N, C-alpha and C positions, 0 to 999 in steps of 0.2 A: 260793811255789808256782806262782802264775800266771806269774811271770817265767821260772821254769825251763821251764814248758810252752811259753811263747813261744820261748825259746831252742832247745828241742828241735825245735819246728816249723820254725824258721828253718834249723836244722842239717839236718833231713831234706830241706827244699826245696833247700838249697845242694848237698847230695849228689846229688839228682836232677838239678839243673842241670849239675853236673860230669859226671855219666854221659852226659847228653844231648850235652854239648859233645864228649866223647870219641867217642861214636858218630857225631856229625856230622863230626868230623875224619876218621874212617875212611871215611865215605861220600864226603867231598870228595877224599880221596886216591885212591879207586877211580875217581871221575869223572875226575880228572886223568890217571890212567893210560890210561883209555879214550879221553880227549880227545887225548892224544898219538898214540895208535895211529890214531885216526880222521883226525887231521890229516896224518899220514904217508900214509895211503891217499888222501886228497884231493889231496895233492901228487904222487902217483904214486911215492912212495918205497917203498911197501909193496904187497904183493899185496892187492887189494880183493876178490878172489874173484868172486862173481857180482853184487856190488853195483854199481849204476850211480851216477853222480855226483849225480843228484837225490836218491836215497835217502840217500847219505852226507851231503849238505847238510842234509837233513831231520833226520838223526840229530845232526848238529853243532848245529843250532839247538835241538833238544830238550835237548841236553847243556848248552848255554849257559843255557837257561831254568832247568834243574834246578840248575845251579851258582849262579845268581842267587838262586833260592829258598832254597838252603842258606845263602848268605851273609846274607840277610835274617833267617833263623831264628837264625843265629849271633849277629847283632847284638841280636836280642831277648833271647836267653839271656844275653848279656853285660850287658845293661841290668838284667835280673832279678838277676843275681849282684851287680852294683854296688848295687842297691837293698837286697839282703839285707845287704851289708856296712855300708851306711849305717844300716839298722835296728839292727844289732848294735852299732854305734858309739854310736848314740843311747841304746840300752839301758844300755850301760856308763856313759855320761855321767850318765844319770838315777840309776843306782845310786850313783855317786860323789857326786852332789848329795844324795841321801837320807842317805848316810853323814855328810856334812859338816853337814847340817841336824840330824842326830840327836845331834851332840856337844853337850855342855852349854854353857851361855852363857859361862862363864869362858874356855874355850879358843877361843871364836869370836873 
C-alpha cells in the first residue's frame, strides 16, 4: 500500500515536471521569436518605430537575462525528472529483491 502511494506521488510529480517543461519550452520559443525581431531592429534591418538604440539594447539584455533564467530552471527540472527516474528504478529493484527473498529456501 505504501509503495503504491509513493509510486503515485512520484507519478504526479513527474507529470507536473513534464507540464512545467512544456510551458518552459513555449516561453523559450516566444523569447526566441522576440529576440530575432529585436536583433533585426538593432541591426537596422527592420523598422524599430520610436525605439532608440539604448532602449533596444536594454530590452536585449533583459531578454538575455530572462533566457538564462529559463535555461537554469530547465536544468533544475531535468535534474528533478532524473531524480524521479532513479527513485522509480530503486523502487523496482527493491521490489525484485523482496520477491527473491520471499522465495522458499530450496529454490534459492
